N, C-alpha and C positions, 0 to 999 in steps of 0.2 A: 504494500500500500504506500502510495506517494502523496504527500500533501505539502503545501507551502505554509510555513509558520512565520511569525514575526519574532525576531531575535533582538532584544534590547542590548545595545553595545555602543560604546563611543558616542554617548549622548544622543542617540537616535535609534529608531527601529530599522532592522535590516531583514530583507527576505532571506529565507533559508529553506532549502528542500529537505524534507524529512521522510525517509523511507523506512518502513518497518517490515521485519520478516513475516511471511504469511503462515509459517509453521514453526514448530519447535517450542521449547519451554524457556520462559524467562527465569532468571535474568540473562540477557544476551550480551555478547561482546558488542562493541560499537566502534564507529570510525568517523572522524571528521574528514570530509573530502574537500580539498581546496582547489578551486577552479583555475583554469589557464587564463591567458590574457584576454580571451573572449568573454570572460565574466560569467554571470549567472545565465547559463545557456541550457539548451536541451541536452547537450552533451554532459553537463554536470549532473543533471537529473538522471540521465541514463546510468552514469557511474554509481550514483546513490542507489538506484533500483537494483543494480547488479550486486552491490554489496548486500542489500537486503535479501536478495535471492539466495545468497551464500550464508545467511543466518546472522547478519550484523544489523544493528540499528545504525543507520547512516544519516548524517546531517551535512549538507553542503551550503555554507553561508555565502551570501553575496558580499565580497570584499569592497566592491565599488560603491561609494556613497552617492547614490542617485544616478549612476550610469553616465555621468558627464565625462568628456575626454580628459579633463584635468584630474579626475579621480584615478585614472590609470597611472599617471605620473606620480601622484601622491602615494599610491599603493606600492609602486616599485621602490620609491624612496624609503618607505617604511621598512621594506625588506633589507635595504642596504644599511640602514641605521639600527636595525634590530629593535625598533620601538615604534610606537604610534598606533593609529586606529586599527590598522589591519590585524595587528597582533591582539588587540583588545577584542576584535570580532572573533578571531580564532579561539581565544580563551573563553569567550562567552559561549561559543558552540560546544566546546568541551564541557563547560560547566552545565550546560543544558542537558547533555547526555548523562553526566554524572548524577544529576538530580532526579533522573527518571527511575521509577520503580522497576521498569523492565530492562534496565541496563546494569551490568556489573561494572562499577566505577573503577575497578582495578584492571579492567580489560578493554581500555579505550585506545584505539590506534589512530594514526593520522596518515592520510595519503594525499598527494598533490601532483598536479600535472603542469609541465612547463613552468610558468611563474609560480604556480602553486607548489611545484616540487621544491623550489627554493625555500618557500615559506614553510613547507612541511619539515624540512631539515632543521631550520633555525628554531622553529617552534618546538620541535621535539627535543631539542637540547635545553630548552628553557622551561618547558611545561611537563606535566606528569603523564606522558603517553607510554603505553606498553611496547609499542612497535611502530616503525615508520616506513612509508613506502613512497619515496620521491621518484617521479618519472621525468626524465630529461630536464632536471632542474639545475639552476645555478648553484655552485658550491663556493663558500667563502674561501678566500686565499689563506686566511688565518685559521688554523685548526682549532685554536682556542675557542672560537665561536661555536664549535660543535662539542665542546667538553660537556659531559653528562648526557650525551645522546643515547637513546635507547637502541635496541637491536634494529637494524635498518636493512631493507632490501631496496636497491636502486637499479633502475633499468633505463638504458639509453640506446640510441640507434647509431650505428657506425658511420652513416652518411651525414650525421648531424655535426658538420665540421666544427662549429664554434663550441659545441658542448662535449665532444669526445674527451677533450682535455679535462673537463670538469669531472667526468666519470673517473678518469685515472687519478685526479687529485683527491676525489672522495675516497677512493680505495686506499690511497696513501694515508690520508687523515685518519680513517677509521682503524687502519692497521696500527698506526702509531698511538691512537687513543685506547686501543684494546677493546673496541666495540665489536660485538658480533655483527657480521654483515655479509651480504652478497651484493656484488656489483656486476650486472650483466650488460654486455654490449652486443647488439644484434646486427649481423651483416645484412646488407640489402635494404635497410630502412633508415629513415632519418628522424627528425623531430616529429612529435605528435602522432606516432604510430598507434596510440591508444585513443586518439580523438577523431571523431567524425566531424571534421571541420565543415562549417556552413558559410554561406554568403558568397558574394562575388569575388572576394579576395582569396578565398580558400584555394582555388586552383593555382594561384601564384606561388604557393608554398613550395611546390616541387622545384621551382626555379631559383629559390633563395639558397644561400649557403647552408641553412639548416635542413633543406630538403624535407619540408614538412608534408607528410601525407599519411592517411590512415592505412593500416595494413592488418586486416583481420587475422591472418595466420600468425603473425608475430604477437598480436594482441592476445590470442588464445594461449600461447606459450607463456607470455608474461603474466597473464591473469592466473594461470595455474601455479606458477612459481610464487606469486604474491600470496595466494590463499594458503599454500603449503607453509610458507614462512610465517604468515600471520597465525596459522593454527598452532604452531609451536610455542607461540607467546601469548595466545588468548584462550587456549583450551584448558 
């Protein structure tokens, strides 16, 4: 079941997709799902529904305040500075899950895509998440920003030229920090292989250095690996 709820955070109300498992027994594990640069989209809701189908209570908050272009810049700056309204919204989403009777507050994960992947990493180092799953997200140069990170599975595309180095950097950081992790790089795909991009600009992604396009075969493999890794830390 998928619904839209109002999430109070950062001095205003934000839309959030909330998906609930249709079967199984509560309390369930849960996950905060952080959207890509396209914002509160059908793709975000699809990811939440997919987590719910796998037995998770999933919430996907809208990090953009009102959807205005300036909000994108402010949101990205929030990630770079490790503070600001975007992190308040993520924290509010986690708190909402933890407050629910049908959620086990010790088994809350975080997952993010593109921009959301970067947020997932930094948020998981600062907040109480059981496990993290960033997809093709930016990785801080300074490993200290990831100190305290929970077990993490990260997945990238080999054709995603600007971000392959981030995948390798993340593996080095996590190895040095002693964090349990998996970092996978898939041949033949680039950025956004988990995202069904929409709009007139979507076809242009293939021609950018990130080579952004959806690939269902890689998505299936990545999703299986994510659920297996999550199960080890939320069951």
